[in-house]
Backbone as CSV, one residue per row, in Angstrom:
resi,resn,N_x,N_y,N_z,CA_x,CA_y,CA_z,C_x,C_y,C_z
1,MET,38.361,-19.828,28.673,38.580,-18.472,28.143,37.287,-17.987,27.514
2,ALA,36.919,-16.741,27.729,35.631,-16.237,27.253,35.779,-15.537,25.917
3,ALA,34.756,-15.686,25.051,34.692,-14.941,23.788,33.534,-13.984,23.884
4,ASN,33.739,-12.707,23.690,32.716,-11.697,23.902,32.217,-11.122,22.587
5,LEU,30.991,-10.535,22.639,30.414,-9.859,21.485,31.023,-8.476,21.365
6,HIS,31.418,-8.092,20.157,31.947,-6.759,19.906,31.160,-6.153,18.753
7,GLY,30.173,-5.243,19.045,29.369,-4.618,17.977,28.610,-5.676,17.204
8,SER,28.846,-5.731,15.894,28.149,-6.701,15.056,29.010,-7.929,14.783
9,TYR,30.131,-8.102,15.514,31.030,-9.235,15.303,31.001,-10.173,16.509
10,LEU,31.135,-11.457,16.252,31.238,-12.474,17.304,32.547,-13.217,17.099
11,GLN,33.464,-13.135,18.020,34.737,-13.835,17.918,34.575,-15.226,18.520
12,ILE,34.810,-16.259,17.686,34.599,-17.641,18.120,35.909,-18.415,17.982
13,PRO,36.516,-18.872,19.055,37.733,-19.690,18.970,37.432,-21.044,18.353
14,THR,38.400,-21.615,17.616,38.245,-22.938,17.028,39.397,-23.823,17.482
15,THR,39.216,-25.133,17.354,40.276,-26.085,17.677,40.965,-26.514,16.402
16,THR,42.207,-26.917,16.494,42.969,-27.355,15.320,42.429,-28.662,14.791
17,ALA,42.025,-29.531,15.683,41.610,-30.871,15.267,40.285,-30.864,14.539
18,THR,39.307,-30.155,15.061,37.952,-30.246,14.515,37.565,-29.061,13.670
19,LYS,38.292,-27.954,13.798,37.930,-26.706,13.130,36.565,-26.203,13.571
20,THR,35.989,-26.834,14.573,34.654,-26.446,15.046,34.730,-26.167,16.538
21,PRO,34.302,-25.019,17.000,34.379,-24.718,18.431,33.337,-25.472,19.232
22,THR,33.674,-25.777,20.448,32.719,-26.349,21.383,32.364,-25.260,22.372
23,LEU,31.088,-24.865,22.402,30.688,-23.696,23.160,29.688,-24.058,24.241
24,LEU,29.752,-23.346,25.324,28.792,-23.513,26.410,28.310,-22.133,26.807
25,LEU,27.013,-21.877,26.679,26.446,-20.565,26.992,26.256,-20.433,28.498
26,LEU,26.971,-19.438,29.092,26.862,-19.212,30.521,26.041,-17.983,30.841
27,GLN,26.244,-16.890,30.095,25.544,-15.646,30.325,25.045,-15.134,28.979
28,PRO,24.095,-14.167,28.985,23.538,-13.659,27.728,24.587,-13.142,26.763
29,ARG,25.708,-12.575,27.248,26.684,-11.988,26.340,28.088,-12.578,26.529
30,THR,28.212,-13.757,27.193,29.528,-14.365,27.416,29.475,-15.839,27.068
31,LEU,30.468,-16.340,26.314,30.565,-17.738,25.936,31.814,-18.348,26.572
32,GLN,31.709,-19.545,27.169,32.846,-20.208,27.816,33.294,-21.380,26.955
33,LEU,34.584,-21.478,26.680,35.138,-22.557,25.871,35.516,-23.744,26.750
34,GLN,35.269,-24.962,26.260,35.675,-26.163,26.971,37.058,-26.647,26.519
35,THR,37.536,-26.164,25.358,38.856,-26.551,24.869,39.653,-25.311,24.548
36,PRO,40.958,-25.343,24.675,41.776,-24.149,24.435,41.690,-23.721,22.980
37,PRO,41.681,-22.414,22.721,41.642,-21.940,21.348,43.032,-21.938,20.723
38,THR,43.085,-22.164,19.424,44.345,-22.031,18.697,44.263,-20.968,17.625
39,SER,43.051,-20.583,17.259,42.890,-19.524,16.261,41.547,-18.863,16.467
40,LEU,41.350,-17.724,15.853,40.105,-16.984,15.967,39.530,-16.749,14.585
41,VAL,38.196,-16.852,14.461,37.496,-16.503,13.222,36.425,-15.502,13.583
42,CYS,36.032,-14.684,12.618,34.993,-13.680,12.841,33.820,-13.953,11.926
43,LEU,32.645,-13.973,12.482,31.419,-14.115,11.704,30.705,-12.785,11.723
44,ARG,30.462,-12.218,10.532,29.793,-10.925,10.458,28.288,-11.130,10.519
45,LYS,27.649,-10.351,11.336,26.190,-10.407,11.444,25.581,-9.881,10.153
46,LYS,24.806,-10.711,9.482,24.233,-10.330,8.193,22.818,-9.803,8.367
47,THR,22.529,-8.722,7.717,21.180,-8.169,7.728,20.808,-7.772,6.323
48,LYS,19.527,-7.780,6.027,19.053,-7.318,4.731,17.660,-6.749,4.901
49,PRO,17.271,-5.807,4.073,15.934,-5.222,4.193,14.867,-6.231,3.823
50,LEU,13.751,-6.184,4.540,12.652,-7.094,4.243,12.005,-6.766,2.915
51,SER,11.797,-5.496,2.631,11.159,-5.096,1.383,11.418,-3.629,1.142
52,ILE,11.221,-3.240,-0.102,11.314,-1.836,-0.484,9.969,-1.447,-1.058
53,SER,9.284,-0.509,-0.435,7.946,-0.123,-0.856,7.963,1.249,-1.491
54,ALA,7.063,1.427,-2.466,6.935,2.737,-3.093,6.210,3.679,-2.145
55,SER,6.617,4.914,-2.124,5.975,5.920,-1.284,5.188,6.867,-2.165
56,THR,3.919,7.037,-1.846,3.055,7.878,-2.658,2.456,8.963,-1.793
57,ALA,2.537,10.191,-2.238,1.966,11.311,-1.498,0.730,11.804,-2.217
58,VAL,-0.368,11.913,-1.514,-1.607,12.434,-2.081,-2.124,13.512,-1.150
59,GLU,-2.967,14.367,-1.681,-3.531,15.435,-0.867,-4.960,15.082,-0.513
60,VAL,-5.259,15.016,0.768,-6.576,14.641,1.259,-7.150,15.802,2.047
61,ASP,-8.247,16.370,1.542,-8.897,17.502,2.207,-7.900,18.613,2.531
62,GLY,-7.004,18.895,1.579,-6.067,19.996,1.726,-4.793,19.664,2.463
63,ALA,-4.678,18.447,3.014,-3.474,18.070,3.751,-2.716,17.011,2.976
64,SER,-1.404,17.138,2.931,-0.576,16.171,2.222,-0.415,14.921,3.068
65,THR,-0.649,13.764,2.466,-0.564,12.504,3.183,0.339,11.556,2.422
66,SER,1.277,10.931,3.103,2.164,9.958,2.481,1.702,8.568,2.870
67,THR,1.464,7.723,1.874,0.968,6.383,2.137,1.903,5.371,1.510
68,LYS,2.354,4.394,2.299,3.216,3.345,1.789,2.470,2.021,1.850
69,PRO,2.417,1.257,0.734,1.872,-0.090,0.825,2.665,-0.891,1.848
70,SER,1.992,-1.782,2.575,2.664,-2.535,3.628,3.785,-3.396,3.071
71,LYS,3.633,-3.872,1.855,4.666,-4.676,1.216,4.704,-4.332,-0.265
72,SER,5.877,-4.489,-0.849,6.005,-4.279,-2.286,5.581,-5.566,-2.981
73,LEU,4.280,-5.752,-3.121,3.726,-6.993,-3.651,3.806,-7.019,-5.171
74,PRO,3.958,-8.199,-5.772,3.980,-8.281,-7.235,2.617,-8.006,-7.859
75,PHE,1.546,-8.295,-7.117,0.187,-8.053,-7.606,-0.633,-7.379,-6.510
76,ARG,-1.541,-6.510,-6.926,-2.477,-5.884,-5.990,-3.844,-5.828,-6.664
77,VAL,-4.909,-6.120,-5.905,-6.273,-6.170,-6.432,-7.119,-5.091,-5.765
78,GLY,-7.940,-4.411,-6.557,-8.822,-3.386,-6.015,-10.238,-3.533,-6.543
79,HIS,-11.206,-3.087,-5.743,-12.616,-3.104,-6.145,-13.187,-1.705,-5.994
80,GLY,-13.971,-1.288,-6.969,-14.623,0.013,-6.904,-16.115,-0.107,-7.143
81,PHE,-16.878,0.760,-6.482,-18.335,0.791,-6.662,-18.789,2.238,-6.640
82,ASP,-19.792,2.540,-7.479,-20.385,3.871,-7.436,-21.837,3.790,-7.894
83,LEU,-22.643,4.719,-7.397,-24.059,4.798,-7.763,-24.465,6.261,-7.769
84,HIS,-25.236,6.649,-8.778,-25.747,8.017,-8.849,-27.237,8.000,-9.195
85,ARG,-27.915,8.997,-8.673,-29.327,9.168,-8.987,-29.464,9.775,-10.380
86,LEU,-30.451,9.304,-11.129,-30.740,9.844,-12.458,-31.876,10.851,-12.359
87,GLU,-31.657,12.032,-12.932,-32.657,13.091,-12.908,-32.730,13.767,-14.276
88,PRO,-33.916,14.243,-14.675,-34.033,14.992,-15.935,-33.205,16.280,-15.874
89,GLY,-32.708,16.683,-17.027,-31.968,17.938,-17.109,-30.467,17.811,-16.935
90,TYR,-29.975,16.588,-16.735,-28.534,16.365,-16.595,-28.036,15.490,-17.743
91,PRO,-26.788,15.678,-18.180,-26.234,14.786,-19.210,-25.868,13.436,-18.601
92,LEU,-25.965,12.387,-19.397,-25.551,11.060,-18.956,-24.200,10.754,-19.600
93,ILE,-23.169,10.719,-18.778,-21.809,10.476,-19.262,-21.307,9.177,-18.645
94,ILE,-20.900,8.251,-19.499,-20.418,6.945,-19.042,-19.074,6.666,-19.706
95,GLY,-18.049,6.522,-18.911,-16.724,6.258,-19.461,-16.204,7.378,-20.335
96,GLY,-16.645,8.605,-20.041,-16.220,9.759,-20.825,-16.992,9.953,-22.110
97,ILE,-18.012,9.138,-22.339,-18.828,9.209,-23.560,-20.214,9.739,-23.211
98,ASN,-20.691,10.718,-23.975,-22.056,11.223,-23.791,-23.056,10.208,-24.332
99,VAL,-23.954,9.762,-23.473,-24.942,8.745,-23.839,-26.304,9.417,-23.958
100,PRO,-26.943,9.353,-25.125,-28.270,9.962,-25.290,-29.296,9.327,-24.347
101,HIS,-29.959,10.158,-23.550,-30.976,9.672,-22.619,-31.798,10.864,-22.148
102,ASP,-32.976,10.586,-21.590,-33.838,11.677,-21.146,-33.483,12.177,-19.750
103,ARG,-32.462,11.603,-19.142,-32.013,12.031,-17.819,-30.539,11.680,-17.645
104,GLY,-29.932,12.267,-16.635,-28.517,12.001,-16.384,-28.226,11.982,-14.900
105,CYS,-26.947,11.903,-14.552,-26.541,11.752,-13.156,-26.477,13.092,-12.442
106,GLU,-27.164,13.154,-11.318,-27.063,14.323,-10.453,-25.861,14.113,-9.536
107,ALA,-24.833,14.952,-9.710,-23.598,14.764,-8.945,-22.841,16.076,-8.860
108,HIS,-21.836,16.118,-7.983,-21.018,17.324,-7.825,-20.133,17.538,-9.055
109,SER,-19.574,16.444,-9.581,-18.770,16.512,-10.800,-19.674,16.185,-11.982
110,ASP,-19.116,15.563,-13.028,-19.957,15.210,-14.177,-20.758,13.929,-13.942
111,GLY,-20.542,13.261,-12.794,-21.344,12.093,-12.443,-21.054,10.846,-13.252
112,ASP,-19.848,10.725,-13.790,-19.495,9.545,-14.593,-19.288,8.351,-13.670
113,VAL,-20.319,7.544,-13.545,-20.314,6.452,-12.572,-19.238,5.415,-12.884
114,LEU,-18.958,5.183,-14.157,-17.943,4.191,-14.524,-16.541,4.669,-14.145
115,LEU,-16.206,5.891,-14.526,-14.872,6.397,-14.198,-14.676,6.530,-12.693
116,HIS,-15.739,6.895,-11.983,-15.622,7.025,-10.526,-15.274,5.689,-9.873
117,CYS,-15.928,4.622,-10.302,-15.651,3.335,-9.657,-14.303,2.774,-10.105
118,VAL,-13.851,3.111,-11.316,-12.515,2.693,-11.750,-11.448,3.400,-10.910
119,VAL,-11.653,4.696,-10.660,-10.725,5.447,-9.809,-10.638,4.807,-8.426
120,ASP,-11.785,4.485,-7.838,-11.786,3.867,-6.509,-11.111,2.495,-6.518
121,ALA,-11.265,1.744,-7.614,-10.611,0.437,-7.705,-9.091,0.586,-7.707
122,ILE,-8.582,1.566,-8.460,-7.134,1.807,-8.506,-6.624,2.256,-7.141
123,LEU,-7.325,3.225,-6.544,-6.909,3.732,-5.233,-6.963,2.632,-4.176
124,GLY,-8.004,1.808,-4.250,-8.129,0.714,-3.292,-7.003,-0.295,-3.424
125,ALA,-6.626,-0.617,-4.656,-5.524,-1.559,-4.873,-4.218,-1.021,-4.311
126,LEU,-4.040,0.295,-4.380,-2.816,0.925,-3.880,-2.858,1.181,-2.376
127,GLY,-4.033,0.964,-1.766,-4.171,1.233,-0.338,-4.240,2.708,-0.020
128,LEU,-4.761,3.506,-0.952,-4.858,4.955,-0.779,-6.278,5.359,-0.394
129,PRO,-6.485,6.599,0.057,-7.835,7.079,0.369,-8.741,7.015,-0.856
130,ASP,-10.059,6.999,-0.628,-10.990,6.853,-1.747,-11.198,8.180,-2.472
131,ILE,-11.949,8.107,-3.561,-12.145,9.265,-4.431,-12.794,10.430,-3.693
132,GLY,-13.688,10.129,-2.749,-14.361,11.185,-2.002,-13.447,11.943,-1.065
133,GLN,-12.346,11.323,-0.660,-11.379,11.997,0.206,-10.366,12.812,-0.598
134,ILE,-9.951,12.276,-1.729,-8.963,12.974,-2.547,-9.606,14.100,-3.354
135,PHE,-10.850,13.864,-3.826,-11.584,14.880,-4.594,-12.931,15.142,-3.910
136,PRO,-12.940,15.751,-2.734,-14.183,15.905,-1.962,-15.204,16.799,-2.653
137,ASP,-16.490,16.434,-2.522,-17.543,17.256,-3.132,-17.767,18.556,-2.365
138,SER,-17.068,18.711,-1.248,-17.129,19.977,-0.511,-16.192,21.032,-1.107
139,ASP,-15.350,20.611,-2.037,-14.402,21.528,-2.675,-15.015,22.069,-3.965
140,PRO,-15.244,23.376,-4.058,-15.895,23.944,-5.241,-15.111,23.767,-6.532
141,LYS,-13.805,23.514,-6.444,-13.028,23.386,-7.685,-13.367,22.112,-8.454
142,TRP,-14.036,21.154,-7.787,-14.439,19.932,-8.477,-15.876,20.006,-8.983
143,LYS,-16.540,21.138,-8.785,-17.918,21.306,-9.242,-17.970,21.204,-10.767
144,GLY,-18.701,20.206,-11.261,-18.838,20.007,-12.699,-17.590,19.499,-13.386
145,ALA,-16.584,19.067,-12.616,-15.315,18.623,-13.201,-15.492,17.347,-14.015
146,ALA,-14.736,17.251,-15.099,-14.733,16.026,-15.902,-14.033,14.922,-15.111
147,SER,-14.634,13.752,-15.085,-14.063,12.653,-14.306,-12.755,12.143,-14.892
148,SER,-12.449,12.527,-16.125,-11.156,12.159,-16.705,-10.010,12.745,-15.880
149,VAL,-10.245,13.891,-15.229,-9.234,14.493,-14.348,-8.921,13.549,-13.191
150,PHE,-9.961,12.937,-12.625,-9.786,12.037,-11.489,-9.028,10.773,-11.894
151,ILE,-9.405,10.232,-13.051,-8.783,8.962,-13.451,-7.327,9.166,-13.857
152,LYS,-7.023,10.319,-14.448,-5.624,10.596,-14.802,-4.759,10.716,-13.550
153,GLU,-5.313,11.294,-12.499,-4.566,11.395,-11.246,-4.381,10.016,-10.615
154,ALA,-5.414,9.174,-10.677,-5.293,7.816,-10.134,-4.235,7.021,-10.898
155,VAL,-4.211,7.177,-12.209,-3.208,6.488,-13.030,-1.805,6.999,-12.699
156,ARG,-1.677,8.295,-12.475,-0.371,8.858,-12.104,0.124,8.255,-10.787
157,LEU,-0.776,8.159,-9.805,-0.414,7.569,-8.519,-0.029,6.100,-8.673
158,MET,-0.725,5.404,-9.564,-0.423,3.991,-9.818,0.998,3.832,-10.356
159,HIS,1.353,4.642,-11.356,2.700,4.554,-11.933,3.759,5.002,-10.931
160,GLU,3.427,6.002,-10.136,4.366,6.487,-9.124,4.684,5.403,-8.107
161,ALA,3.697,4.563,-7.827,3.902,3.453,-6.889,4.584,2.259,-7.542
162,GLY,4.809,2.331,-8.866,5.530,1.265,-9.559,4.663,0.149,-10.097
163,TYR,3.388,0.454,-10.380,2.475,-0.573,-10.883,1.904,-0.196,-12.242
164,GLU,1.389,-1.204,-12.934,0.658,-1.012,-14.179,-0.555,-1.937,-14.173
165,ILE,-1.478,-1.704,-15.092,-2.722,-2.476,-15.107,-2.497,-3.848,-15.724
166,GLY,-2.875,-4.885,-14.971,-2.853,-6.246,-15.503,-4.113,-6.505,-16.300
167,ASN,-5.253,-6.297,-15.648,-6.536,-6.315,-16.356,-7.609,-5.662,-15.493
168,LEU,-8.691,-5.288,-16.142,-9.806,-4.591,-15.479,-11.109,-5.175,-15.988
169,ASP,-12.039,-5.401,-15.072,-13.367,-5.905,-15.434,-14.413,-5.024,-14.769
170,ALA,-15.259,-4.396,-15.578,-16.269,-3.464,-15.058,-17.667,-3.919,-15.458
171,THR,-18.623,-3.668,-14.570,-20.031,-3.980,-14.830,-20.878,-2.747,-14.569
172,LEU,-21.625,-2.328,-15.574,-22.582,-1.223,-15.446,-23.962,-1.798,-15.202
173,ILE,-24.722,-1.167,-14.305,-26.080,-1.627,-14.000,-27.033,-0.462,-14.220
174,LEU,-27.878,-0.585,-15.217,-28.891,0.433,-15.512,-29.994,-0.203,-16.343
175,GLN,-31.214,0.289,-16.149,-32.345,-0.267,-16.879,-32.416,0.286,-18.298
176,ARG,-32.186,1.570,-18.417,-32.183,2.235,-19.723,-31.113,3.321,-19.698
177,PRO,-30.597,3.667,-20.868,-30.807,3.096,-22.201,-29.950,1.846,-22.409
178,LYS,-30.189,1.149,-23.490,-29.364,0.003,-23.840,-27.990,0.502,-24.299
179,LEU,-26.957,-0.106,-23.763,-25.607,0.368,-24.059,-24.885,-0.418,-25.148
180,SER,-25.528,-1.438,-25.688,-24.861,-2.270,-26.695,-24.233,-1.466,-27.829
181,PRO,-24.931,-0.457,-28.394,-24.321,0.291,-29.505,-23.110,1.131,-29.095
182,LEU,-22.963,1.415,-27.800,-21.898,2.312,-27.347,-20.821,1.615,-26.514
183,LYS,-20.996,0.337,-26.254,-20.061,-0.355,-25.365,-18.625,-0.302,-25.870
184,GLU,-18.428,-0.495,-27.162,-17.069,-0.511,-27.698,-16.419,0.868,-27.608
185,ALA,-17.204,1.909,-27.879,-16.671,3.275,-27.775,-16.297,3.595,-26.327
186,ILE,-17.133,3.157,-25.382,-16.850,3.393,-23.961,-15.593,2.643,-23.538
187,ARG,-15.486,1.389,-23.960,-14.323,0.569,-23.594,-13.031,1.142,-24.181
188,THR,-13.101,1.588,-25.430,-11.918,2.156,-26.084,-11.464,3.431,-25.386
189,ASN,-12.421,4.292,-25.050,-12.069,5.544,-24.381,-11.506,5.290,-22.985
190,LEU,-12.088,4.327,-22.275,-11.582,3.977,-20.950,-10.150,3.451,-21.047
191,SER,-9.879,2.627,-22.048,-8.529,2.091,-22.243,-7.525,3.207,-22.477
192,GLU,-7.919,4.203,-23.279,-7.023,5.324,-23.568,-6.750,6.151,-22.315
193,LEU,-7.783,6.381,-21.514,-7.595,7.143,-20.277,-6.665,6.419,-19.309
194,LEU,-6.736,5.098,-19.320,-5.901,4.295,-18.428,-4.502,4.068,-18.993
195,GLY,-4.329,4.334,-20.280,-3.058,4.026,-20.925,-2.833,2.533,-21.020
196,ALA,-3.931,1.776,-21.163,-3.861,0.315,-21.186,-4.325,-0.208,-22.539
197,ASP,-3.848,-1.377,-22.897,-4.304,-2.017,-24.127,-5.774,-2.408,-23.970
198,PRO,-6.610,-2.182,-24.990,-8.032,-2.540,-24.882,-8.272,-4.012,-24.553
199,SER,-7.299,-4.863,-24.868,-7.478,-6.292,-24.616,-7.517,-6.628,-23.129
200,VAL,-7.043,-5.716,-22.269,-7.049,-5.988,-20.825,-8.173,-5.237,-20.113
201,VAL,-9.036,-4.577,-20.884,-10.158,-3.821,-20.314,-11.458,-4.454,-20.784
202,ASN,-12.269,-4.915,-19.845,-13.540,-5.556,-20.188,-14.703,-4.763,-19.601
203,LEU,-15.788,-4.692,-20.351,-16.961,-3.926,-19.918,-18.222,-4.729,-20.167
204,LYS,-19.069,-4.820,-19.137,-20.356,-5.500,-19.252,-21.452,-4.537,-18.828
205,ALA,-22.644,-4.734,-19.352,-23.797,-3.906,-18.969,-24.968,-4.818,-18.636
206,LYS,-25.623,-4.552,-17.502,-26.743,-5.366,-17.037,-27.929,-4.473,-16.691
207,THR,-29.125,-5.010,-16.868,-30.309,-4.334,-16.331,-30.513,-4.821,-14.901
208,HIS,-31.500,-4.252,-14.221,-31.806,-4.685,-12.860,-33.198,-5.278,-12.779
209,GLU,-33.655,-5.776,-13.924,-34.941,-6.479,-14.006,-36.079,-5.690,-13.370
210,LYS,-36.057,-4.358,-13.562,-37.115,-3.460,-13.082,-37.293,-3.490,-11.561
211,VAL,-36.217,-3.873,-10.855,-36.259,-3.941,-9.390,-35.564,-2.719,-8.799
212,ASP,-36.158,-2.105,-7.798,-35.694,-0.940,-7.040,-35.318,0.228,-7.949
213,SER,-34.541,1.183,-7.425,-34.274,2.411,-8.178,-33.494,2.155,-9.462
214,LEU,-32.624,1.150,-9.453,-31.875,0.827,-10.668,-32.796,0.297,-11.759
215,GLY,-33.689,-0.581,-11.378,-34.609,-1.163,-12.350,-35.719,-0.227,-12.777
216,GLU,-35.926,0.839,-12.016,-36.972,1.814,-12.347,-36.410,3.046,-13.060
217,ASN,-35.159,2.957,-13.521,-34.520,4.042,-14.272,-34.361,5.310,-13.432
218,ARG,-34.205,5.127,-12.121,-33.994,6.272,-11.233,-32.553,6.386,-10.756
219,SER,-31.738,5.402,-11.102,-30.323,5.444,-10.716,-29.497,4.567,-11.648
220,ILE,-28.186,4.726,-11.550,-27.237,3.931,-12.328,-26.080,3.571,-11.408
221,ALA,-25.545,2.367,-11.555,-24.456,1.905,-10.688,-23.389,1.207,-11.521
222,ALA,-22.222,1.047,-10.920,-21.122,0.346,-11.590,-20.211,-0.306,-10.562
223,HIS,-19.685,-1.467,-10.933,-18.676,-2.181,-10.151,-17.435,-2.362,-11.017
224,THR,-16.270,-2.300,-10.402,-15.016,-2.546,-11.121,-14.069,-3.358,-10.246
225,VAL,-13.452,-4.358,-10.857,-12.369,-5.103,-10.216,-11.125,-4.908,-11.077
226,ILE,-9.998,-4.593,-10.430,-8.771,-4.322,-11.178,-7.601,-5.092,-10.581
227,LEU,-6.735,-5.569,-11.459,-5.492,-6.222,-11.051,-4.327,-5.333,-11.466
228,LEU,-3.506,-4.943,-10.495,-2.300,-4.171,-10.777,-1.088,-5.091,-10.657
229,MET,-0.122,-4.908,-11.561,1.092,-5.716,-11.561,2.306,-4.816,-11.354
230,LYS,3.264,-5.314,-10.602,4.503,-4.568,-10.399,5.252,-4.476,-11.724
231,LYS,5.760,-3.293,-12.038,6.501,-3.105,-13.292,7.829,-3.858,-13.247
C-alpha cells in the first residue's frame, strides 16, 4: 500500500508490533510498505527562519537605497580612514574641536578628518555605502557642513540597524601641532557625539617622523577601528 505526500504532511503507516514503519523508496513521491498498516501518524514539516536582519534605508546620490546585513550578527567590525591636505587660511578641526594651528584642512565640508573616518568605520561595520556616497562633495548642501551632522546620521543608522558601540580605537597622524593638551577634550566630545561612554572610546596621536606629506605638515590622516554589538 502506498503512502503519498500531501502538501506539507507525510502520512506514514506504522505496525502494531514495532510502532516503526518499514519503508522502501520506489519513486520520488511514492513510498511502498512491506508490512500492512494498522494505524496512521502525521509528521508536520518543520521550518524556521534562518535569521532576521535589520533593514536600513539610506539616500545615496539622491536615490533611496535599502541595505540589509547578510546576517544578524552579534558583533560587527568596521575600519575607517581619511586624509586631508593642510593649507594656510583654513581652520583645523579635529573631533569637533578647533585646534590652534597655522593651517587647516582643505575640504568640501569642515574637513574633520577624525569624524570622517569614524563615520566610515560605522558605515563599514553596517555594510552601508561610504561617507562620500551618502554625503557627496558634489552636493552643495554639504559645502562647509559640520562633520557632526555626518556622525549623527551614522549613529542613527547604527541604532536603526539594532547595534550599539562596543568600543572604538582611533589613531591620528600629523606632524604638528602636538595634540597632547587637547586629546582628552577631543575624546570627550567624540564620545558625546557617539552617545557612548568615554571608557569605550580611545584616541591616539602619532607623528610621521618627518616622512612624506604627513611628516612635512602638509597633510593629516586618521584611522579608526570600531566594534558594534547587537542590542
